[in-house]
N, C-alpha and C positions, 0 to 999 in steps of 0.2 A: 515583594522584595524577600533579598536573599535572606539565610539564614546569614548568625553573626556569630562567631567563635570567638567567643571571649576568654582572652586570656588574663588570669587575674595574678596582678606580677606586683611583688611585694619590694615595693620602692621608696624612699623616703619624698621623692621628686614626683611619683608617678602616679593618677589615677588608674587610668586604664585605656586601652588603645581607642581609637575609633568613638572619641566623645559626638564628634558629627551624626555618625549614622545612629547611636545609641539611642538617641530621641524618638528616632521616627521608625527603629524597627523592635519588633520585642525578642526579648532577650531570647537567648534563639528561638543557635546555628552555629598479629605475627608470634603471636604467640612465640617465643624464642626455646627450640625442643631441650637447650643446653641448661634451660635455668627452670625448676618448678620445685616452689614451696610444699609441707607437708598437705596433702590433699584431705580436709575432715567432711564430715557430714553431719548435714544439720538440719531439723525438721522444722520445714516452712511453716509460717502462720498461718499465709492464706496460700492455697494452692491453685495453681492456673491449671487446670487440667484438658482433656480432652473434650471437657463437657461444654468449655467455653465456646468452641466451633458451633456448638450444637446451637448455643443462645446466639451466637453473631448469626446465624444460616436464620432465626426466627425472629431476628430483632430487627425494625425497620430504619436505613443510614438516612441522618439530619437530612443530607444532603441530596436526597431525591426529589423532595421537595421546593426545590429553588428554583429560581429562574437564572439563568447563564452568566445572567448578567451581575447577581449576587455571587452567585458558584465562583466567578471571576477574582472577585473583588475579595473574597477570602479566601482565596487559596494565595493571593500574592499577601497577604498581611500576615498570615499566621504560619506559626512553625510544623516542618512537615508531619510532626508524632501527634496537634491538635485533627490536621488534616485527615490522616491517617485515622483517627476515634472519632470525628464525625461522620466521615463517609462509613461506617462499618455500624454504626448505630449507638456511638460509648456517648455521645451528646443529648441533651435535650432542648428539643425545641422552646422556646416562651414566643415570640413575634405578639410583643404586645406593644405598646406605644400609648406616649403621654405628651401635652403639648403644653407649654408655657409661652408668655411674650415673647420670647426668642425664636421660638420654633419647635419640631417635632422630633423627640427623641422614642428609638425603634431601640427594641433587646432581639436580635435575633434567634441566637441558641446559647448555651451552655455547656463546657466541657467541665467535668470538675473530678478531680482522684486522689490520690496519697499524694503526687508531686506537683499539685497546685490545680487552681482556677482560672479557664478563660469564660471570658465574655466576648461576644462579636455585634457590633452594635452598630445605628447608623442615626446621622442627623441631619433633618432636612430645613434650613434657615434660608433667610432671606439676604442676598448682599449684592451689591451693586457694583464690586470691585473683585477681583482674580484673588482665591483665596488655596494657598499649597496646603496647609497640614493646621491641626487644631493641638492648642491645650490644653489641660482644666485645672485649675486652682483645688478643688474637689475630685476625687474619684474614690466612693465608698460605699461599703457592703455591709447593712445592719441587719443580722441574723434577731430571728427571735428569742435567742438567751440572751439578748442585750449587746451579745459581742459583736463589734466595732474591727472590719478589716481595710485595711486601707490598699488601694490599687494601683497597678500605673498603667498609665492608657496614653494610647496613642492614635491618632487619627490624621487622614489623609483624604484631600480633596477628590472625587471620582467620577469626570469628566462625563463617562457614559449615564450615572444615573443623577446628576447633580446636585450631591450630598459629600458630607464628609462621611469618614468611613473609616471601624475602626476596630481596635480591641481593648480590651481592660484582660489584667493581670495580677493576680498573686499567688505568691508560692503557697498558700493555707487553701486546704478543702471545703466547701460548702459541706457541712454535715448531709445526711437521708434525712430525707422529710421537712426541711427547713423551711419558714415564710422568711423572706429576705426582702430587702427595699434597697436596693439600691440609688444612690442620689451620686448627681453628675453634675458641678456648678463650677462658674467662673472659667465661661468660655474665651480663649485666645485665640480670636484666628490669626494666621501668622502668615507672610507670602515670605520665596524664597527668590534673593533679588541675587543677582550676579555682575559682577564689572571687570572686561578684560582686563588685563594690565598692559594695556600695549607700552607703556613705558617701562618693560623688561627690557634690559637689554642682552642679547643673545651669548650662546656660546663662553658660559662662566664665570659672565664680567655682570652679576647683578647688582645695582646699586642698592645702597644700606639701608636706605627707608624709600617708601615712596607714598605719597600724599592722596587720602583720599577723601575727608572732611564729605562722608554722606552719609544721612542715615544713622548719625552715633558713633560712627568707625572715622578715626581719625588718619591712622598712615597703619603700615606695614614696615618693620625694620627684620631685614635679612640677615641673621644673625652667621649662617653659615650655608655652604653649597661644597658637593664632592662627589665625584665618581668614583664608585667602589667595587668590587664586588660584583661588578654585574647590573647595581643597584646607583640610582642616582639619586642623590642624601638630600633633602634642602630644609633648615630648620630656621623658622621663623618668629615673628610674635606677632598680633594683631593688637592695637592700642584704641582702644576705644574713649570716647567720649564721655562728660558729663552732663546730662543724665541720657539714658541709651535705652532700648529696649533689645536689646543683642544680648540674646543668649549663646548663640552658637553661630559660628566663622570658620570659615577654613577654605582651602585651595584647592579647584582641582584643574585637570589639567587632559589636553588634549593632542594628539599627533594627526593634521591632516583632518581638522576637525571633527576626528574621530575620539570618544573619550578614551582614558588609560584607566589603569585601576593605579590603587595606591595604598601602600597600608601606613595609616596614620597614627601618630603618640600623642596624645593630648596631656600636658601637664598639668602639674596643680599650678593654681594663676600667681605669678612673682610675685603681682599687685592684682587688688581687685578688679582693674579696670584693664588689665595684659590678659592675653589668652597666649601661651607659647607651647608650639606645637612641630611636630618633625614627621616629614610625610619620604617616604619610600619608593621610587620608580623602578619597576623594572625595565628596563630599554637598553637600546644599545647605543655606545657611548655619543655616536655618530647624529642621534635624537635627540639628544640634549637640545642645540641648539633651534630645533624646530618646532618645540613644546609652543603649545602654547596655554599662558595659563591665565587661571578666573579668580577672582576672590567673591568667592558665595557668604552669605551669611540672611538667618532668616528672623525677620524686621516683625513685630506684633501691630498688626492695623488696626485692629479693632477688639474690643473687652465689653464681652453681655456677663453680666454679674448674675443671670436669671440661674434657678437653682432646676434640675427636674428630679422629681422622684416616682420610682417605680417598682411598682411591687411585683413580685411571683413569689410561686413556691418550687423548691426543686426537691424532687420526688426521683432523678433518677437515678437508681444504685446500681444497675451494669458494671459501669466501670469499674464500684468499687469491688463489687462480686469477681471482678477480672485483673485485680490487683495481686500481684508472687510479692510477697514479704519474705528474706529471708533473711536471719545474722551472720555478722561475719567476725571474724575475729582474726585478722592478718593486720602485719604492719608495713610501713614504706618508710624507710628513711630517708630524711633530707637535711641529710648533712647534718645540722646543731638542732635540727628539728625532725617530728616523727609523725606521721599520718597514722592514725591507729583505727581500721577500718573496723564498722561497726554495724551496719546496716543495708542492704540492697533492695531497692524495691524497685520493682517490673508492673506498672502504668501502661493501658494502649496510647496516652500522650507523649512516655518519656518513662527516662531510665535514669534512678540516681544513685548513686554511690556514696551512702555518709558516710563521715572518717570523723574523730576528733583530733586536735594538735596538739601535742605537746611538747613541751624544751626538754632538751638532751643534755645529762650534765657530760661534759665527755674534756679531756686535757688537750687533745688539739687545738688546733686553732679553729675560726668560727668559720662555717659554709652553709650555706645555703643551696638549696636546687629551685633558680627563681620557679622556673616552667618547663614541662617538655611540651615538645613541636609535634611529637606526639603522642594521642591519650586512645586506646581503639578497647573496648570491649567485647570479648565474642560470645556470644551462644549460640551453640551448635555449629551450624554453620553460617552465621549471620554475626556478620562486623559492625559494630557499631563505631561513627568519631565521637569524640570530645571534649570536655573542656573541664579547666579545674575552677572553682568558685567557692566562694566563703567557707562551707563547710561539708561541701560532699563536686562530685563527681557527676556532672552531667551529657546523658549520651540521648540523643536524637531516635527515637524509632521512625523508618522507612517505611517500616510494614509492619501488620499485626507478627507478635513470637510467641507460638504456641507450644506446648510441651514442653514445657518450661524444665521442670523436675527432670526429664530424660537428657538433661543435654546439657555437655562442659559447660561452663561457665568460667572464664580469664579473662584479667585485667593485663593489658602490656600499655607500659609508658616507655618510651622511645624519644632520645636526642633531647637529651638535656642541657639547660642554660645553668651555669652551676655559678655561684659568688662564693668569691675566698676572700678570708683577709689575709693582708703582708701580713709580713713579719718585722723584725723592726730595723734591722739590714739590709731592707727592700726600699731605698731611696738613692738617689741623685741628686750631686752638685750641682747648680746654676752658678756659670760664672761669668760676668763680665757683662750682665744682663742692659739692652739698650735698645734701643729700636729697629735696630738689625738684626734678624732671627739668627740663629745660632740652632745646630742640630748635635746631638748626643746620641752614642749608641751605648746601650745598657740591656741586662737581662731581670726580668723577673719569672723566677722558676723554670727555668730552661728556656723562656721564652723570648725571640730579639723582639727589642723595644726600641724604636725610632723617639727619640723626646728633642722638639722644637720649638722654644721659648724669646720670648722677644716682648716690648713695654711697648703697650698704645696710653700715650697720656702716665694715669699714673696709675694703670694697672700691667700685669704680668698676666702674659697670656703663655701659656704650657698647649702646646699639642704633641698628642703622643698615639704611635700606631706600628702594628706589627705587622712583619709578612706573614708571620704563620695564621692561618685563616683559623687555625682552631681555638685561638687565642680570641676570645670576646673583646676585651679592650677594660682600661683604668676606666672603672667605674668613680672611686673619690681619690684625692689627693689630698694631703695636709700640709701646711705651712706652720712650724712653730717659731712663734715671736714671742718675748718677753713672759714667755711663760704660756702664752696661750695659742688654741688649736684654731688655724685658721683653714675652713674649707672656701672650694670655690664659688665666688657668686653665682657664678652661671656654666653650668657643663652643656655639651653640646647632645651628648648620648648617654641616654638614661637607662642604656643595656636592653632596650626591647630590639630595636633593629639590627641587621643580622650582619654588620661592618664593627671593628675596630678599632676605628679611628674616638679621638676623644678630642673636645678643646675645653678645657678650663680657665676659665678669665679668674683672677683675683684681684681685687679691690687694693687700690693703697697702699700698692707694695711700692716703696721709693729705692729701696737697698740693692746693691749690684749687684751680692752675689744671696744666695738664699739657697738651702736644704728642702729638696721638695720630695715628701715622704709620702711611698705607695700605701694606701688605708683598704683599700678594696679593690678586685679586680674579678672577669668575668670568663669563663673558659667553658667553649661548646662543646659537649662530652658526647659521644658517640656510644651512649648507654642504654643497657634494655633492660630492663627488667618485669618479670610477668608473672603474676601469682593465680593460683587455679583459686577460683572462688568454690565451683560445686563441680 
């Protein structure tokens, strides 16, 4: 499976992109010469030097003893950094099994270092129906000091071995010489089902709703669709019935029977039984009417309550000995927030740059850098791509990084999406509101904005768009009525997609004249910041 670059976006409506991929994928996957911060000298806590090369030559790669069949699914399931570690002997072979009434669990290997722990496992169970994947109610590591570590579990059905194969992951490290018990239980067997939506009319004439009434899915409601900046954007709601076994549902797309990639954004559910999504497809405009559209969902078809308990000892200290840790004292400004870089940790499986985030008191209007489209870490000649998580930057290793102490290390952040708070004078008067759309022109901090507004029953619909592609869109608007602030009940664009059109729906607005106040807006800024860490 492809590595997933996760962009953590701070927004009151958005959880994270591509929720439907997250469940079945393990979390992960230029220096500007005119800008340099003060270069400082630090003494690493643990130094990875040329001695590592000698260790590697004398170690035995974990993968060397596995069959081609096992190697194939391990490469598909794991991050590249985990594969790099296993190939170079930084993992520990376990190869122990335990059996209960549900089937046989095998732990193949473990890779654990300061940046986390990954366990590869397989599960041989009997089933008379096709299985796509599995989930577990319980995935727990118990250490001999009575500490318990929750694990993230991901497993898919492997046809060649006729087994469920998967990985367990935690951000925590297993201490050297630990007696460990893995508890895995509450197996949910999952089928991936797909329905071709043949009722979809072509060429931008999507129906408002399509009735499904299958496996707990009631209907799909399409809230908007648009072609802009070379991207086709489709917003929709998937409504579930009660009860249901559906945890994930999404649309997929084909052109001439070939799957095409899309960037999906999953928002917080507006209601417990409603999944809200936006998809962006980079396709030619003439291809829109040729799209094949499919509803995909994961249906739990079986549940096995049994628990597997498997004991093993972790005593592989090579990864720990090969860890490079360095204190960092640099700051990154994110508008009204500041990232204080504090520690760089380079292990064979991953690189993490930890930080604390602090609020900055300022007299200026509030602003916040949502995310950077490009995050790079350069270690000598090697350049690693990364993403921003809760309290660290994460970078995937593609090969072993050697002789670190003699190399320059630089962090580069580029192409920022920045949210700004509008000012009091940033507002527009909507006159003669009716079911006939009206369009007016205005400006927001120098960016031209077209505002189209109309009523739909008792709701007020406001569409905003700019011809300036640097403008990322109006994120939120406000209407004041009787001293109360009214926000839009629904918004089509949460600021994650690279379009600047926004459609806001305000509920129960009966006035024919309203002042629309702009509250938050986004700008795509071609800013680059490079920080020399070593």
